[in-house]
C-alpha positions as CSV (number, residue, x, y, z in Angstrom):
1,M,1.4,-13.3,9.8
2,S,4.5,-15.3,10.6
3,D,5.9,-14.5,14.0
4,I,9.6,-13.7,14.6
5,Q,11.2,-16.9,15.9
6,E,12.3,-17.0,19.5
7,Q,16.1,-17.3,20.1
8,S,17.1,-20.8,21.2
9,T,19.6,-19.6,23.7
10,A,19.7,-16.6,26.1
11,L,22.2,-13.8,25.9
12,G,25.6,-15.2,26.9
13,D,28.4,-13.9,29.1
14,V,30.8,-13.1,26.2
15,A,28.4,-10.7,24.4
16,A,27.3,-9.2,27.7
17,R,30.9,-8.5,28.8
18,Q,31.5,-6.6,25.5
19,L,28.7,-4.2,26.3
20,A,29.7,-3.9,30.0
21,I,33.5,-3.6,29.6
22,A,35.0,-3.3,26.1
23,T,32.3,-1.2,24.5
24,R,31.3,2.3,25.5
25,T,28.4,2.8,23.1
26,V,25.0,1.2,22.9
27,P,24.7,-1.7,20.5
28,Q,24.3,-0.6,16.9
29,M,22.1,-2.6,14.4
30,A,22.3,-1.9,10.6
31,T,18.8,-3.2,9.9
32,I,17.1,-0.3,11.9
33,T,15.5,2.3,9.5
34,P,13.6,5.5,10.0
35,R,10.3,3.8,9.3
36,W,8.6,7.0,7.9
37,L,5.6,5.1,6.8
38,T,4.4,4.4,10.3
39,L,4.9,8.1,11.2
40,L,2.9,9.3,8.2
41,L,-0.1,7.0,8.7
42,Q,-3.0,8.0,10.9
43,W,-3.4,5.3,13.5
44,V,-6.9,4.3,14.7
45,P,-7.6,2.3,17.9
46,V,-9.4,-1.0,17.4
47,E,-11.2,-1.9,20.7
48,A,-12.5,-5.4,19.9
49,G,-9.7,-6.5,17.5
50,I,-11.9,-5.9,14.4
51,Y,-12.2,-2.8,12.2
52,R,-15.2,-2.8,9.8
53,V,-15.2,-0.7,6.7
54,N,-18.7,0.2,5.8
55,R,-19.1,1.4,2.2
56,V,-22.0,2.9,0.2
57,K,-23.4,0.4,-2.3
58,D,-24.2,2.8,-5.2
59,A,-23.4,6.5,-4.8
60,S,-25.1,7.3,-8.1
61,A,-28.4,6.2,-6.6
62,V,-28.4,9.1,-4.1
63,T,-30.5,11.6,-5.9
64,V,-30.7,15.4,-5.3
65,E,-31.9,18.3,-7.4
66,C,-31.3,21.9,-7.6
67,S,-34.8,23.3,-7.2
68,G,-36.2,25.9,-9.6
69,R,-38.7,28.6,-9.1
70,D,-41.7,26.3,-9.7
71,E,-43.3,24.0,-7.1
72,R,-41.9,20.7,-8.5
73,T,-41.9,17.5,-6.4
74,L,-38.6,17.1,-4.5
75,P,-36.7,13.8,-5.1
76,Q,-36.7,11.2,-2.4
77,T,-33.6,9.2,-1.6
78,F,-31.6,7.2,0.9
79,V,-28.0,6.0,1.1
80,D,-27.7,2.2,1.0
81,Y,-24.7,0.3,2.3
82,I,-23.1,-2.9,1.1
83,E,-24.4,-6.1,2.8
84,N,-21.0,-7.7,3.7
85,P,-18.5,-5.0,4.6
86,R,-14.9,-6.0,4.9
87,E,-13.6,-6.6,8.4
88,Y,-9.9,-6.1,9.3
89,M,-8.4,-8.3,12.0
90,L,-5.4,-7.2,14.0
91,S,-2.3,-9.4,13.5
92,A,0.5,-9.9,15.9
93,V,4.3,-9.7,15.5
94,N,5.9,-11.2,18.6
95,T,8.8,-13.0,20.2
96,V,10.2,-14.1,23.5
97,L,13.4,-12.4,24.8
98,D,15.5,-14.5,27.1
99,V,18.2,-13.0,29.3
100,H,20.2,-14.9,32.0
101,T,19.8,-13.3,35.3
102,R,23.6,-13.6,35.9
103,V,24.1,-11.4,32.8
104,S,21.7,-8.7,33.9
105,D,23.2,-8.8,37.5
106,L,26.9,-8.6,36.6
107,Y,27.1,-6.8,33.3
108,S,24.5,-4.0,33.4
109,K,26.9,-1.0,33.7
110,P,27.3,1.3,32.0
111,Y,24.3,0.1,29.9
112,N,21.4,-1.9,31.3
113,Q,21.5,-5.3,29.6
114,I,17.7,-5.9,29.8
115,S,16.9,-2.4,28.5
116,E,19.3,-2.8,25.5
117,Q,18.1,-6.2,24.7
118,L,14.5,-5.0,24.8
119,R,15.3,-1.9,22.7
120,L,16.9,-4.0,19.9
121,T,14.1,-6.6,20.0
122,I,11.5,-3.9,19.7
123,E,13.3,-2.2,16.9
124,T,13.4,-5.5,15.0
125,I,9.6,-6.0,15.6
126,K,8.8,-2.5,14.3
127,E,10.9,-3.2,11.2
128,R,8.8,-6.3,10.6
129,Q,5.6,-4.3,11.2
130,E,6.5,-1.8,8.4
131,S,7.2,-4.7,6.1
132,E,3.8,-6.3,6.9
133,L,2.0,-3.0,6.3
134,I,3.4,-3.0,2.8
135,N,3.6,-6.7,1.8
136,N,1.2,-8.7,3.9
137,P,-1.0,-10.7,1.5
138,E,-4.2,-10.1,3.5
139,Y,-4.1,-6.4,4.4
140,G,-0.8,-4.9,3.1
141,L,-0.8,-1.9,0.8
142,L,0.2,-3.8,-2.3
143,A,-2.5,-6.4,-1.8
144,S,-5.2,-3.8,-1.2
145,I,-4.9,-1.8,-4.4
146,A,-7.9,-2.2,-6.8
147,P,-7.2,-3.3,-10.4
148,A,-8.3,0.1,-11.7
149,Q,-5.7,1.8,-9.6
150,R,-2.7,-0.2,-11.0
151,I,-0.7,1.3,-13.9
152,K,2.5,0.4,-15.8
153,P,5.4,2.7,-16.7
154,R,5.5,3.9,-20.4
155,T,9.2,3.2,-21.0
156,G,10.1,0.9,-18.0
157,A,11.9,3.5,-15.9
158,P,9.8,5.8,-13.7
159,T,9.2,9.1,-15.6
160,P,7.5,12.4,-14.7
161,D,4.7,11.4,-17.0
162,D,4.1,8.1,-15.0
163,M,4.1,10.0,-11.8
164,D,1.5,12.5,-13.2
165,E,-0.7,9.5,-14.2
166,L,-0.4,8.1,-10.7
167,L,-1.4,11.5,-9.3
168,A,-4.5,11.4,-11.5
169,K,-5.5,8.1,-9.8
170,V,-5.2,9.6,-6.3
171,W,-6.1,13.2,-7.0
172,K,-8.2,13.9,-3.8
173,E,-5.6,15.2,-1.3
174,P,-2.7,12.8,-2.1
175,G,-0.3,12.5,0.9
176,F,2.9,10.9,-0.3
177,F,4.6,8.5,-2.7
178,L,6.2,5.4,-1.2
179,A,9.1,3.7,-3.0
180,H,12.4,1.9,-2.5
181,P,15.4,4.2,-2.3
182,L,16.8,2.8,-5.5
183,T,13.5,3.5,-7.2
184,I,13.6,7.1,-6.1
185,A,17.1,7.3,-7.4
186,A,15.9,6.0,-10.8
187,F,13.1,8.6,-10.9
188,G,15.7,11.3,-10.0
189,R,17.8,10.3,-13.0
190,E,14.8,10.5,-15.4
191,C,14.0,14.0,-14.0
192,T,17.6,15.1,-14.5
193,R,17.6,13.8,-18.0
194,R,14.6,15.9,-18.9
195,G,16.0,19.0,-17.2
196,V,13.4,19.1,-14.4
197,P,15.3,18.1,-11.2
198,P,12.7,17.6,-8.5
199,P,12.7,20.0,-5.5
200,T,13.2,18.9,-2.0
201,V,11.2,19.3,1.2
202,S,12.2,18.9,4.9
203,L,10.2,16.4,7.0
204,F,11.2,14.8,10.3
205,G,14.5,16.6,10.1
206,S,15.4,14.9,6.7
207,Q,15.3,16.0,3.1
208,F,13.0,14.3,0.6
209,I,12.6,14.9,-3.1
210,T,9.1,15.8,-4.3
211,W,7.0,15.6,-7.4
212,R,4.2,18.2,-7.9
213,G,4.8,19.1,-4.2
214,I,4.2,15.5,-3.0
215,P,7.2,13.9,-1.1
216,L,8.7,10.6,-2.2
217,I,9.2,8.7,1.0
218,P,11.8,5.9,0.9
219,S,11.3,2.5,2.4
220,D,13.5,-0.6,1.8
221,K,10.6,-2.8,2.6
222,L,9.3,-2.4,-1.0
223,Q,10.7,-5.4,-2.7
224,I,12.9,-5.4,-5.8
225,E,12.5,-8.4,-8.1
226,D,14.4,-8.9,-11.4
227,G,15.5,-5.2,-11.3
228,K,11.9,-4.0,-10.9
229,S,9.9,-2.4,-8.1
230,S,6.8,-0.3,-7.4
231,I,5.8,3.2,-6.5
232,I,2.8,3.7,-4.3
233,L,0.8,6.9,-3.9
234,I,-1.3,7.2,-0.7
235,R,-4.0,9.4,0.8
236,T,-4.2,8.9,4.6
237,G,-6.7,9.5,7.4
238,E,-10.3,8.6,8.3
239,S,-11.6,12.1,7.6
240,R,-10.2,11.9,4.0
241,Q,-11.5,8.4,3.4
242,G,-7.9,7.3,3.0
243,V,-5.5,4.6,4.4
244,V,-5.3,4.2,8.2
245,G,-3.2,2.1,10.5
246,L,-4.9,0.0,13.1
247,Y,-3.7,-0.9,16.6
248,Q,-4.9,-2.4,19.8
249,P,-5.1,0.2,22.7
250,D,-4.6,-0.3,26.4
251,L,-2.5,-3.5,26.3
252,P,-1.0,-4.9,29.6
253,G,2.6,-3.7,29.7
254,Q,2.0,-1.2,26.9
255,Q,5.2,0.6,25.8
256,S,3.8,2.4,22.8
257,P,0.5,2.2,20.8
258,G,-0.1,-1.5,20.0
259,L,3.2,-2.6,21.6
260,S,3.5,-4.4,24.9
261,V,6.3,-6.0,26.9
262,R,5.4,-8.5,29.6
263,F,7.6,-10.3,32.1
264,M,7.0,-14.0,31.9
265,G,9.1,-15.1,34.9
266,I,12.4,-16.8,35.7
267,N,12.8,-20.5,35.0
268,H,14.8,-23.1,37.0
269,K,17.9,-22.3,34.9
270,A,17.8,-18.6,36.1
271,I,16.7,-17.3,32.6
272,A,14.3,-14.4,32.7
273,S,11.8,-14.2,29.8
274,Y,10.0,-11.3,28.3
275,L,7.1,-11.5,25.8
276,V,7.3,-8.7,23.3
277,S,4.1,-8.3,21.2
278,L,2.9,-5.7,18.6
279,Y,-0.7,-5.8,17.3
280,C,-1.4,-3.9,14.1
281,S,-3.1,-4.0,10.7
282,L,-4.0,-1.5,8.0
283,A,-7.2,-0.6,6.2
284,V,-7.9,1.1,2.9
285,L,-11.2,3.0,3.3
286,T,-11.9,3.8,-0.4
287,D,-10.3,2.4,-3.6
288,D,-9.2,5.8,-4.8
289,S,-7.1,6.4,-1.7
290,I,-4.2,4.4,-3.1
291,A,-2.6,3.6,-6.5
292,V,0.6,1.9,-7.7
293,L,3.0,2.2,-10.6
294,E,4.1,-1.4,-11.1
295,D,7.1,-3.1,-12.7
296,V,9.3,0.0,-12.5
297,E,12.8,-0.6,-13.9
298,I,15.4,0.8,-11.5
299,G,18.6,0.1,-13.4
300,K,18.3,2.4,-16.4
301,Y,21.1,5.0,-16.7
302,H,21.9,7.7,-19.2
303,E,25.2,8.9,-20.6
304,Y,25.7,12.6,-20.8
305,K,28.0,14.2,-23.3
């Protein structure tokens, strides 16, 4: 995973004075999103930095029998496992935050400069985390979907029929659809055209449209290329043999699960440095826990008379 690049210069006096004098609100950053994906995933601690997914080699070889009234011989069986189970390694998203001590000393009212700088840096790192959970070529959701779990839309735009086929791929306790907001809008148009506007449900204090009772969760980290995107359907949790997030527990300077902030000292130019690191990964426990509707056209509109 590529790390977020360190800023070449520390926070300067001009920007600091804006926060301390001219501005009476905390800094706002348009790139911050709700990141519902990270809220909906079940997170599993990884003590040694490695998470091994052990799978059964051949489930059909596990033989059982419904005994009759005769004294027939009972079947003998055992459950064999694959020899080389996949191991997931934790990846790091990190950067070094530099703040001149003069800035933090002189311009920390009404808002603490170091706290605000760390808050915005952490928000940026968490945005990158969500992107990696979806798009990372090694462990991301899109890279972890089995060929049998990939389908194409029938007419280009995402239709109710396509969503039903997706549900047939993840029929064991499906949790939520994940799609770009523009893709969700395209699905809403197709539903309206057919006279079946999808109902909504309230989660996290926000309204989400649903299909067959399953919420469509928006994320702008799903890429749009040539007017096409994807819709993912996910089952989550270890107990459901679903998708789980992985994190490193008990880090020095831990601020939240997998995230740490460590003071690195002050150099001879009076610049204080803070190392901000987030360790995470994602594991798909069984193939049928995730499926994708690929190459969905999002720009199809209908004229109503």
